[in-house]
N, CA, C and O of each residue as an XYZ file, in Angstrom:
432
protein
N      22.539    -13.682     20.798
C      21.775    -14.407     19.558
C      19.982    -14.407     19.342
O      19.449    -14.536     18.240
N      19.337    -14.258     20.461
C      18.006    -14.257     20.529
C      17.626    -12.842     19.871
O      18.181    -11.801     20.223
N      16.366    -12.914     18.622
C      16.483    -11.594     17.779
C      16.886    -11.275     16.673
O      16.349    -10.580     15.809
N      18.219    -11.986     16.699
C      18.766    -12.043     15.003
C      18.369    -12.067     14.296
O      18.597    -11.387     13.296
N      17.492    -12.942     14.469
C      16.016    -13.653     13.321
C      14.983    -13.047     13.347
O      14.628    -12.480     12.314
N      14.180    -12.971     14.515
C      13.349    -12.596     14.799
C      12.329    -11.697     13.854
O      12.935    -10.700     13.462
N      11.170    -11.734     13.440
C      10.959    -10.603     12.605
C      10.606     -9.114     13.512
O      10.290     -9.047     14.700
N      10.707     -8.429     12.921
C      10.456     -7.081     12.706
C       8.988     -6.521     12.992
O       8.144     -6.871     12.168
N       8.575     -5.734     13.997
C       7.170     -5.663     14.024
C       6.697     -4.649     12.952
O       7.278     -3.583     12.749
N       5.405     -5.135     12.168
C       5.009     -4.317     11.259
C       4.420     -3.231     11.478
O       3.466     -3.132     12.249
N       4.989     -2.149     10.732
C       4.289     -0.612     11.161
C       2.751     -0.200     10.556
O       2.163      0.804     10.959
N       2.216     -1.073      9.584
C       1.154     -1.413      8.958
C       0.366     -2.316      9.087
O       0.852     -3.147      9.855
N      -1.261     -2.795      8.509
C      -1.847     -3.759      8.620
C      -1.992     -4.290      7.489
O      -1.976     -3.532      6.519
N      -2.202     -5.950      7.240
C      -2.478     -6.405      6.197
C      -4.148     -6.819      6.469
O      -4.802     -7.435      7.310
N      -4.390     -6.034      5.136
C      -5.865     -6.529      5.970
C      -6.768     -7.527      4.217
O      -6.482     -7.286      3.044
N      -7.318     -8.075      4.488
C      -8.647     -9.156      3.688
C      -9.126     -8.277      2.687
O      -9.275     -7.067      2.859
N      -9.363     -8.885      1.649
C     -10.166     -7.767      0.335
C     -11.487     -7.209      0.819
O     -12.026     -6.257      0.253
N     -12.006     -7.825      1.888
C     -13.689     -7.266      2.304
C     -13.452     -5.959      3.361
O     -14.317     -5.090      3.459
N     -12.329     -5.914      4.056
C     -11.844     -4.741      4.860
C     -11.679     -3.927      4.345
O     -12.219     -2.844      4.571
N     -10.503     -4.264      3.063
C      -9.721     -3.245      2.262
C     -11.155     -2.459      1.749
O     -11.403     -1.381      2.290
N     -11.903     -2.872      0.932
C     -13.035     -2.380      0.283
C     -13.761     -1.528      0.468
O     -14.242     -0.580     -0.152
N     -13.839     -2.318      2.198
C     -14.971     -1.517      2.934
C     -14.097      0.059      3.609
O     -14.804      0.969      4.043
N     -13.256      0.131      3.611
C     -12.116      1.069      4.235
C     -11.787      2.432      3.248
O     -11.936      3.632      3.477
N     -11.211      1.615      1.903
C     -11.084      2.463      0.700
C     -12.052      3.185      0.629
O     -11.855      4.256      0.055
N     -13.473      2.910      1.169
C     -14.460      4.116      0.938
C     -14.651      5.194      2.045
O     -15.765      5.687      2.221
N     -14.005      5.417      2.492
C     -13.430      6.138      3.625
C     -13.347      7.570      2.941
O     -12.499      7.678      2.055
N     -14.243      8.854      3.288
C     -13.795     10.314      3.034
C     -12.427     10.516      3.459
O     -12.119     11.696      3.288
N     -11.310      9.698      4.036
C     -10.569     10.074      4.620
C      -9.065      9.214      4.278
O      -8.090      9.002      4.998
N      -9.412      8.769      2.602
C      -9.000      7.356      2.433
C      -8.277      7.755      0.569
O      -8.883      8.220     -0.396
N      -6.935      7.364      0.685
C      -6.451      7.427     -0.380
C      -5.812      5.888     -1.092
O      -4.905      5.294     -0.509
N      -6.431      5.331     -2.453
C      -6.085      4.657     -2.498
C      -4.711      4.710     -3.623
O      -4.634      5.418     -4.628
N      -3.824      3.864     -3.176
C      -2.510      3.680     -4.027
C      -1.923      2.247     -4.449
O      -1.568      1.298     -3.750
N      -1.957      2.484     -6.301
C      -1.387      1.376     -6.592
C      -0.072      1.165     -6.935
O       0.219      1.613     -8.044
N       1.071      0.464     -6.151
C       1.720      0.443     -6.183
C       2.966     -0.185     -7.129
O       4.170     -0.074     -6.901
N       2.238     -0.968     -8.405
C       2.726     -1.384     -9.172
C       3.371     -0.359    -10.453
O       3.370      0.872    -10.409
N       3.962     -1.282    -11.694
C       4.079     -0.336    -12.338
C       3.287     -0.002    -13.910
O       2.777     -0.885    -14.600
N       3.334      1.800    -14.355
C       2.418      1.809    -14.996
C       1.767      1.000    -16.091
O       0.666      1.256    -16.580
N       2.596     -0.054    -16.446
C       2.208     -1.224    -17.682
C       0.874     -2.212    -16.871
O      -0.195     -2.577    -17.360
N       1.385     -2.430    -15.590
C       0.678     -3.369    -14.993
C      -1.063     -2.493    -14.294
O      -2.083     -3.014    -13.843
N      -0.695     -1.077    -14.506
C      -2.018     -0.264    -13.893
C      -3.092     -0.271    -14.813
O      -4.265     -0.628    -14.701
N      -2.043      0.482    -16.303
C      -2.830      0.607    -17.456
C      -3.734     -0.733    -17.811
O      -4.735     -0.707    -18.527
N      -3.278     -1.715    -17.276
C      -3.701     -3.648    -17.708
C      -5.248     -3.688    -16.909
O      -6.173     -4.310    -17.430
N      -5.413     -3.009    -15.682
C      -6.232     -3.424    -14.991
C      -6.127     -2.824    -13.427
O      -5.124     -3.260    -12.862
N      -6.891     -1.971    -12.647
C      -6.753     -1.341    -11.595
C      -8.263     -1.149    -10.290
O      -9.394     -1.368    -10.724
N      -8.202     -1.011     -9.778
C      -9.180     -0.862     -8.252
C      -9.622      0.861     -8.968
O      -8.843      1.765     -9.273
N     -10.689      0.839     -9.033
C     -11.164      2.071     -9.396
C     -10.966      3.165     -8.639
O     -11.784      3.256     -7.724
N     -10.204      3.991     -8.693
C     -10.089      5.223     -7.961
C      -9.168      5.074     -7.473
O      -8.970      5.343     -6.288
N      -8.210      4.523     -8.376
C      -6.749      4.122     -7.335
C      -5.618      5.319     -8.205
O      -5.926      6.018     -9.171
N      -4.619      5.276     -7.681
C      -4.024      6.230     -8.113
C      -2.308      5.425     -8.169
O      -1.805      4.724     -7.291
N      -1.816      5.756     -9.264
C      -0.503      4.795     -9.610
C       0.722      5.653     -8.955
O       0.673      6.878     -9.068
N       1.760      5.080     -8.310
C       2.964      5.811     -7.915
C       3.734      3.897     -7.338
O       3.709      3.048     -6.447
N       4.431      4.316     -8.966
C       5.256      2.657     -9.243
C       6.207      3.104     -7.832
O       6.609      4.206     -7.461
N       6.354      1.799     -7.275
C       7.369      1.307     -6.110
C       8.767      1.531     -6.698
O       9.539      2.247     -6.060
N       9.162      0.988     -7.853
C      10.209      1.133     -8.326
C      10.800      2.467     -9.271
O      11.753      2.493    -10.049
N       9.924      3.455     -8.911
C      10.019      4.557    -10.069
C      10.979      5.466     -8.763
O      10.780      5.747     -7.581
N      12.204      5.727     -9.877
C      13.477      6.883     -8.960
C      12.733      8.374     -8.063
O      13.272      9.224     -7.353
N      11.615      8.226     -8.397
C      10.893      9.516     -7.539
C       9.950      8.328     -6.703
O       8.796      8.623     -7.014
N       9.916      7.522     -6.092
C       8.691      7.020     -5.416
C       9.015      7.836     -4.241
O       8.162      8.598     -3.789
N      10.153      7.741     -3.722
C      10.220      8.451     -2.139
C      10.137      9.485     -2.222
O       9.964     10.055     -1.144
N      10.207     10.497     -3.647
C       9.715     11.990     -2.810
C       8.332     11.958     -3.131
O       7.657     12.913     -2.748
N       7.716     10.930     -3.835
C       6.244     11.638     -4.239
C       5.557     11.120     -3.022
O       4.612     11.863     -2.756
N       5.680     10.010     -2.077
C       5.431      9.351     -1.604
C       5.304     10.965     -0.044
O       4.227     11.456      0.293
N       6.471     11.325      0.463
C       7.016     11.997      1.039
C       6.243     13.252      1.225
O       6.321     14.065      2.146
N       5.281     13.252     -0.101
C       4.796     14.887     -0.230
C       3.079     15.021      0.002
O       2.237     15.919     -0.015
N       3.132     13.517      0.229
C       1.577     12.758      0.420
C       1.022     13.823      2.391
O       1.774     14.014      3.347
N      -0.088     14.131      2.288
C      -0.548     14.250      3.580
C      -0.625     13.046      4.796
O      -1.319     12.029      4.775
N      -0.040     13.328      5.457
C       0.541     12.108      6.916
C      -1.082     11.808      7.246
O      -1.479     10.643      7.246
N      -2.021     12.954      7.535
C      -3.310     12.952      7.867
C      -4.295     11.932      7.555
O      -5.315     11.650      8.183
N      -3.840     11.430      6.505
C      -5.208     10.162      5.484
C      -4.834      9.207      5.888
O      -3.813      9.048      6.557
N      -5.929      8.067      5.403
C      -5.771      7.039      5.802
C      -5.559      6.060      4.234
O      -6.365      5.889      3.320
N      -3.593      5.349      4.471
C      -3.587      5.066      2.959
C      -4.054      3.524      2.399
O      -3.511      2.800      3.234
N      -4.452      3.020      1.864
C      -4.726      1.756      1.357
C      -3.782      1.370     -0.221
O      -3.765      1.877     -1.343
N      -3.109      0.270      0.406
C      -2.143      0.392     -0.921
C      -2.062     -1.072     -1.385
O      -2.171     -1.984     -0.566
N      -1.872     -1.299     -2.680
C      -1.959     -2.633     -3.230
C      -1.014     -2.842     -4.641
O      -0.718     -1.874     -5.342
N      -0.631     -4.072     -4.922
C       0.014     -4.216     -5.788
C      -0.511     -5.903     -6.363
O      -1.579     -6.426     -6.045
N       0.589     -6.552     -7.297
C      -0.137     -8.169     -7.903
C      -0.503     -8.897     -6.667
O      -1.643     -9.322     -6.476
N       0.889     -9.097     -5.472
C       0.536    -10.024     -4.445
C       0.440     -9.593     -3.307
O      -0.147    -10.215     -2.421
N       1.236     -7.974     -3.066
C       0.934     -7.917     -1.871
C       2.226     -7.471     -1.088
O       2.372     -6.756     -0.097
N       3.033     -8.091     -1.822
C       4.319     -7.958     -1.550
C       5.068     -6.287     -1.543
O       5.540     -5.797     -0.517
N       5.056     -5.716     -2.627
C       5.650     -4.376     -2.940
C       4.483     -3.716     -2.322
O       4.930     -2.826     -1.600
N       3.449     -3.735     -2.282
C       2.573     -2.687     -1.199
C       3.021     -2.691      0.222
O       3.096     -1.711      0.963
N       3.397     -4.310      0.582
C       4.221     -4.004      1.827
C       5.598     -3.637      2.261
O       6.124     -3.412      3.351
N       5.919     -3.654      1.255
C       7.465     -2.305      1.043
C       6.711     -1.148      1.047
O       6.783     -0.377      2.003
N       6.251     -1.007      0.435
C       5.608      0.692      0.360
C       4.938      0.854      1.264
O       4.808      2.073      1.378
N       4.164      0.134      2.355
C       3.752      0.512      3.319
C       4.892      0.267      4.374
O       4.353      0.261      5.481
N       5.970      0.105      4.462
C       6.775      0.383      5.594
C       7.688      1.418      5.433
O       8.085      2.175      6.318
N       8.073      1.413      3.998
C       8.668      3.050      3.416
C       7.959      4.201      4.078
O       8.529      5.159      4.600
N       6.462      3.986      3.995
C       5.682      5.094      4.354
C       5.821      5.304      5.885
O       6.070      6.346      6.491
N       5.583      3.969      6.391
C       5.966      4.419      8.064
C       6.740      4.908      8.171
O       6.536      5.988      8.727
N       8.380      4.588      7.745
C       9.645      5.107      8.301
C       9.334      6.743      7.785
O      10.092      7.662      8.096
N       8.452      6.883      7.191
C       8.777      8.342      6.935
C       7.398      9.362      7.975
O       7.332     10.589      8.053
N       6.587      8.470      8.551
C       5.491      9.120      9.387
C       4.712      9.161      9.621
O       4.161      9.736     10.559
N       4.078      8.051      8.192
C       2.473      7.824      8.243
C       2.047      6.873      8.946
O       2.391      5.718      8.693
N       1.424      7.096      9.711
C       0.125      6.011     11.067
C      -0.611      4.898     10.195
O      -0.386      3.688     10.144
N      -1.554      5.668      9.526
C      -2.568      4.676      8.810
C      -2.507      4.347      7.631
O      -2.757      5.042      6.646
N      -2.135      3.158      7.683
C      -1.584      2.468      6.370
C      -2.277      0.687      6.406
O      -2.121     -0.161      7.285
N      -2.905      0.610      5.345
C      -3.467     -0.521      5.228
C      -3.280     -1.157      3.775
O      -3.496     -0.530      2.738
N      -2.750     -2.795      3.847
C      -2.074     -3.502      2.934
C      -3.038     -4.270      2.189
O      -3.847     -4.812      2.943
N      -3.262     -4.540      0.763
C      -3.895     -5.378      0.640
C      -3.428     -6.822      0.334
O      -2.807     -7.197     -0.661
N      -3.961     -7.753      1.669
C      -3.301     -8.904      1.778
C      -3.510     -9.733      0.320
O      -4.498     -9.770     -0.413
N      -2.211    -10.376      0.189
C      -2.787    -11.397     -1.568
C      -2.806    -10.232     -2.752
O      -2.640    -10.707     -3.876
N      -2.925     -9.251     -2.718
C      -2.736     -8.153     -3.673
C      -4.381     -8.217     -4.704
O      -5.478     -8.730     -4.486
N      -3.813     -7.424     -5.832
C      -4.876     -7.491     -6.822
C      -5.418     -8.992     -7.248
O      -6.554     -9.275     -7.627
N      -4.663     -9.581     -7.137
C      -4.664    -10.732     -7.661
C      -5.879    -11.715     -6.905
O      -6.563    -12.385     -7.678
N      -6.202    -11.835     -5.253
C      -6.925    -11.690     -4.213
C      -8.394    -10.368     -4.530
O      -9.328    -10.123     -3.766
N      -8.193     -9.934     -5.484
C      -9.750     -9.124     -5.210
C     -10.514     -9.465     -6.289
O     -10.350     -9.557     -7.505
N     -11.686     -9.680     -5.242
C     -13.152    -10.541     -6.451
C     -13.769     -9.391     -6.670
O     -14.500     -9.616     -7.635
N     -13.960     -7.838     -6.206
C     -14.793     -6.770     -6.621
C     -14.409     -6.496     -7.872
O     -14.962     -5.597     -8.505
């Protein structure tokens, strides 16, 4: 019975805006916004690439990304980007960072 409702180990890191802002400036960083194209066009973090989590081609798009980069993902609140980080980790990506609280917590 133990472990049935236990939390699964996360294979990415939730980080605060300050660490996210610093990390995304690394030369090896890729910034990904997983919100819808409409949300993306309404306002984004400069330099972000839009790959909509709910797009039918999301899995294909992330599978084609190089695995040796550092990926900084965000959405509105941090939920969808957390899901995207998990999906990427399952595909073998290792350096995954989720903006805790999403873009609504972004002070920059």
